[in-house]
N, C-alpha and C positions, 0 to 999 in steps of 0.2 A: 538381067537387071544389074545395074552397076552397084558395086559395093561402096558403101560410105567409108572413107578413110577413118583410121582409128582416131585421129585428132578431132575430126568432125563429130564422130560418134560421142567422144568424151564431152565435147561442147554441148551436144544435144542433151546428154544426160544432165549436165549442170543446169541447162535451161529448164528442163522439166522439173528439176528440184527447186528452181527459183521462181516464185510466183510473180516477181516483178520484172519479167523479161518476155520478150516476144521473139519468136523464131520465124525467119523468112528464108525460103529456099528459091533459088533461081539459078539458071545456067548462064555462064558468062564465057561464051566462046569455047566451050568444051563439054565433055560428058560428066565431068566431076561436079557434083553439087557444091554450092558455096553457102555457108551458114553465116548470117549476120545477126547480131544481137542488138536490139534497141531497148535501152533501159526505160522502164516505166516507174514513176514514183509509187510508193506504198499508199494505199487508200487513206491511212491516217495522216500521212504527210500532205496529201492533196487537201484533205479536210482542214488541217491546221493552216496551210497556206491560204485557203479561201477565207478562213476566219480572220487571219491577220489582214488580208486585203480589205475585208468588210469593215473591220474596226478602224483601221487607219483611214480608209476612204470616208467613212462616216464622220470621224473626228475632223478631218480636213474640211468636209462639207459644212459642219457646224461652225468651224473656226472662221470660214470665209463668208458664208451667207446666212448662218443660223442665228441671227440676233434680230431683235425687234425693238424699235424705239417707240415708246408709248407713254402718254401722260398718266400719272397716278396722283390724283388730287392736284395740289399746286406744284407738283414736281414733274420734271421730265426725266424719264428713266430709260435704260437699255437693259432688256432681258435676254439672257443667253442660257442655253443648255450646255453643260460640259460633262464629259465622262468622269465618273467618280466611283471609288470603291465603297464609300460610306453614304452617298446621297446627301440629302439636306438642302438647305437654302442659305446662300451667302449674300448679304446686302452690304455693298461697298458705299460708304459715305465719305468721299474725298473732301478735304484732307484729314478728316477726323478719325478715320479708321474703318472698321467693319464689324458687323455682328452676324453670327451664324446661328441658324435654327435647325434643330433635328426634326425637320418637318416630314421626312419620309425616308425609307430605307430602300434604295434602288440604285442601280449603277449609273445614274445621271444626277447631276446637281444643278439647281437653278441659281444662276448668278444674276443679281439685280444691281446695276450701277446707278446711283443717283447722280445724274449729270448736272442739273441746275434747278433752281427755283424759278418757275415761270412768273415774271413780273406782273402780267395781267391777271392771272388767276390768284396770285398772292394779294394783289391790291383789292380784288373783289372780296376776299375774306376780310381784309382790313376795313373796307367800306361797309360791309354787311356781315358783322360778326355772328349774326343769328344763323348764317349758313353753316357755321361750324357744327351745329346740331346734326346736320345731314352729311357731314364730311366722312364719317365712318362708312356709311352705305355707299357713298360716291367712290371712295378708295377701293372698297370691295368689288364694286362693279368694274372699275378700271382694271383691277388685277385680273378679273375673270376674262375680260375682253383681251387683255394683253397675253394671258396664258393661252387662250384659244388661238390667237394669231401666231404665237410662238410655236405651238404644237404643229400647226399646218406648215409653217416655214421650215421647222426642223425636219418634218417628214420629207419635204422636197430636198433639203440640204443633204440628209444622210443618203437618200436614194441616188441623188446626183453624184455625190462624192464617191460612194462605193462603186457605182456603175462606171464612172470615168476612170477610177484607178483600176478596175477590173479590165477595162479595155487596154489600158497601158501594159498591164502585167500579162494577161492571157492572150490578147489580140483576137479574141473570139467573142462575138456578140452574145452568144448564149451564156457563156461563163460570166460575162459582165452583167447581163440581166439577172443572172442567179445571185450575183453579189449584191446588186441593188435590192432585190426582193428579200434577201436574208437581212440586210441592214434595216429595211422597213419592219421586218418581223421582230428584230431585236429591239428597235425603238418602241414598237407597240407593246412588247413584253415588259420593257422597262417602265413605260407609262402605266401599265396595269399594276405592276408592283408598287409604284409610287402611290397610285390611287388606293390600293389595298392597305398600305401602311401609313397613310396620311394621318398626321398627328396635329390637329389644330391647336392643342394646348402647348405646342412648342414655343409659341410667342411668349409664354410666361417664364421660360428659362433660357433666354438667349445667352450666347457666349460672346463677349466683347473682346476686341483687339484694338491695338493702336491707341489713339487718344480716347476712344470711347470706352477703354477699360475702366475709366473712372465713372462711367455713366450710372452704374447701380447706386453709387453713393449720392449722385446728383438727382436722379429722378425717383429714388425710393424703390420699394418692392413692386415688381410688375404686377403681382396679384392684387395689390391694393389699387393700382391704377385701373385694372379691369373691373373690380368689384365696386369702385367708387367713380365710375366713368363720368357720371353726370356732374360730379363736383369738379373733376379735372376739366371737363368740357367748358363749364362756366368760367373757371379760372383762366383757361386759355383764351377765351373770348375777351375777358377783361384785360389780360396781359397784352394781347395784340392791339387792342384799342388804345391802351394807355401808352404803349411804346410809340405809337404813331403820334399821339399828342406830345410826347416828349420830343420827337423830332421837330414838330411844329414849333415848340417852345424855343428851340435853339435858333430858329430863323427870325425870332422877334425879340431877341435879347437887346436891352439898351446898350448902345455903343458909346464908349468914351471918346471924346473929340479933343485930343491933345494938340500941341503945336504940330504943324505939318512936318517939321523936321524930325519929330520923335521917331525912334526905331521901335517897332512893335515886335515883341518876341512872344510866341505862344509856347508855354511850358506844359508838356504832357508827360505822363509816366504810368507805368504798371497797367498797360492796356490788357494784358493777359488774354489775348486771343478773342476779344470781344469785337465782332464785326460792326456793331453799332457805333463804335468809337470813330471809325473813319468818316461816317456821314456827319457826326457832330464836329469833328475837327475841320472838315471841309467847310461847314457852315460858319464856324468861328473865323477861319482864315478869310473868307469872303466878307463877313460882316465887319470885322475889326481891321481889315486891311493889313493882315499879318505879313511881316517881312521875312521871318524865319521861324521854323518850328524846332523846338528842342525836345527830344525824347530821352529821358534819363533812365530808360531800360525796363526790363521785364515786359517787352512787347509780346513775347510768346509765353507759353505755359510749360512745354516740355522741350522746346528747342529742337524738335525732330525735323528732318527734311520734308516730311509730309505737311508740316505747317507752313512751309515757305510761301506757298501761293497766297496765304493770308496777307502777306506784306505788299502784294502787287498794287493795291489802291494808293500807296504812298506816292506813286508816280503822278497821280492826278489831284493831289491835295492843293496845288496852286502856290506852293512856297517851298524854298529849300528846306531839307530835313537834316538836322544834326542829331546824331544818335550815339549812345554808349551802351555797351552790353550790360544787362542785368544778370542776376543769379539764375533766372529762368531762360536766359538766352544763350544758345550754344555758339561755338565758333562756326558751325554750319550756318546758323542764322546770320552771323556777322558777314561771312563770305558772300551770302546771297545779297545782302544789302549793299556791300561794297561794289557790286556790279551795276547798281542803279545810278544813273547819271546825276540825279538831283539829291542824292543822299551823301552826307559827309559822316563817315564812321570814325570816331575818335577812340584811340586806344594807346596805352603806354605813353600818355602825355602828349600825343600828337596835337598840333595846333593848326587851325585853319582860320581864314578870314571870310566871313559870310555876312552879307547885308550891312557892311560897315562896322562889324564887330569882330573881335578876335576871340575864338573859342579854343579851349584845350580840355581834354578829358581822358578818362581811363576806364576800361571795362572792368566789371566785377571779377575778382580773382577766383570766385567760387561758382560752380555750376551745380546747384542743389538737386535737380532731377536725377543726376547720376548717383545712384545709391552705392555704387561700387567704389566711389572715391571718398576719402575721408574729408570731412568739412573742417576747415581750420578756424572758423569763427572770426571774432573781432580782430585777433592778431593779424590775420591775412588781410582784412580790410584796412587796418592801420598801416600796414606795409605798402599796400597799393596807394593809399592816400599820400604817404611819404614820397613815393615815386612821382606822383602827380605834382606835389609841392616842389620837388627838385626840378621837374620840367618847367614849371612856372618861373622859377628863379632863372633858369637858363634862357627862357624867352625874354625876361626882363633885361638880362645882361646883353642879349643880342640886339636890344633896342626895339623889340616887337612885343611889348607887354600884353598879357592876356586880359581881356575884359570880363569874361565869364568862364569859370571852370565847371566841369560836369563830372559827377560820379554817381553811381546808382545808390550806394549805401551811405547814409548820413555819417556813419563812423569814418569812412574814407574821406568824405567831403570835409569833415572838421579838421583834417590834417593840413588843409590848405590855408588855415587862418593866418592872416597877415600877408599872404602872397598874392591875393587877388581881391578885387572889390566885391565880387558876387560869385557864389558857388551854388549850383543847382543839384538836387538829389531827389530820390523817391523812396521806394521800398516799403515804407511803413503804412501806406494806404490812407494817409490823412495829411491835410495841409498844415504846415508850420512855417513861420518866419522867425529867424533868430539872428541877432547880431553877436558874433563870437568875441572872445576876449580881446583879440588884436584888431578888431574892426571889420573883419570880413563878414558880409551878410550871407547867411545860409537860408536858402529857400527850398523847402521840401514840398513836393507836389503830392497830392492824393492820387487815387487810382482813376485814370481817365477811362478805364474799362469797367468801372464799378466792381473791381475785384475779379472780373472775368466770369467764367462758368461757375467757379466756386462760390460766387456771391449768393447763389440760391440755397446754399447749405445752411445759412443762418436764418434766424427768425426775421430779421430786418435786412432788406437789401442794402448793399453799400452804395453810397452816392457816386455819381460820375463827376469828377473834379478836374479842372484845368485852370490855368492862370494866364492872363495877358500882362506882360511886363513892358513898361514904357521906359525907354532909356534915351537920354539926351544924345543927339547925334554928335555934338562937339566934345563933350566930356565923357560920353559913354557911361554915365552913371545912372543908377535907377532913380526915376522921378516919381513913379507911382505903379501900382499893380491892381488889377481886378481879379478877385477870386470868383470863379464861376462854379456853381454847384447845381447839378441836375439830379432829380430823383432817380434812384436806381430802378432795377427791373420792377415793373408793375406800378411805378409812380410817375407822376407827370408834373412835378414841381421844378421850378427854375429860379435860382437866386444869384444875383450879382452884387458883390460888396466891393466898394472902392477903398483903397488903402494908400496912405501917403507916409513916407518916412518923416520922422519928427522934424528934421531940418527943412522939409519942404512945406510945412504948414505955415500959415500966416504968422509973421513975427519971429520965426525961428532964424537962428544964425547957422551958417555953414560950419561943418567940422572937417578938418583935414584928414580924417580917417579914410582907409581904402574904400569903404562903402559910401562915404559921405556923412555917416553919423554912427556912433556907437550907442545911440540912444534907443529907447523903446519906440515902437511904431504907433502911429495914430490911425484912426479909421474915419 
């Protein structure tokens, strides 16, 4: 019997002492045995690798095909399961933000994205408000069906993802099937944990983020909503019905029929993220034959990038849009509007000619939602107004005098007195018309958004206000204006009042002042 060389013997001893190696003996053209060592992973390493393959494959499967589009009441939603250390449910309401519920404790989280409001189902609620009484049961049924569909799709997704990744990594069907089975078992265990820890009372204590962080102050205590659901139900039905009537009222407003050459300017301000404003503005543009829309700022509430999509309807309002930044509008908002073709953003005294009129404006120097920045108050506004007045003088010197100046804050607007016939502002949420000391007429617009979401905080809703200004095409001076006031949330009133400058009333004489008259106005 041939003796094993000393080197081979030593190798054999090391192999026997190592549980992760395999010894093979074979002859290769001679009598001396050859020893080959093939390394095998440790059982714990193999198990860890399999778990990683299962988790990554399952996650990829959920990411690619593990979502379900399903209607929930009047909304179209997308439901998705995601791996999570804390579990719970996250409801994304773009662009307003998100709310999170501690609905369960399991390694999976339910994400619900509210994609859009379905027009047909929403209109059905408007036409038949009595259906709201059954809306809660309908939503619960929709969620159950969506969750069941999501569970089935998620099972297919995790098994497919883990099996496919197992084939790529191990190249053995048995190992791949084992990965798929383990993924299904893990999902089943996670579902069982979610069911066992389900907390239906989590809806009473949601965590808000984004713009919805102000929701608790707007909607009140969630517990009171649950305990007084019948009251909220009736109020919601009344609100939906009356808002619809409010829209109908805007389409039947009496229209002023001035001289055909008159330029019509629609002045809006302080929309504050109220989506109802766009439909009202579009109706007024069509009814009054508006030539240009002027927005004196505070179109947004927080100026965040998430709010930008709210501005998209401006493209379809049917008239050029002249805009200045308010103290609730950020430079992010301004840059977004600057990219729209029919929008003219005015800042730092920039002047443009639109619809036969020359406009110049300046953005508000303060951005109040940014609590980290010190607010400078009236001195900053006065300085901004002085810069606008200087720009107006430069335009006059250049032979291109400005017809209408725009600033968000009336304090800034007053600094242009004597430099321009008419200056427009907003900010204070109610309408005013004032002839300043040196003849400039200051027009302050109310809130065309009815104060926005914050309007529901007070006992009485703020009215929705806008104005139609009529200017002579030759002299470009104000001839008359209509003040339009619509009832705020929950109201359906509409009122239009006609106003004429004193010098335009019968028997009046013209004044050479910048505005046409330093006198008081008549109605």
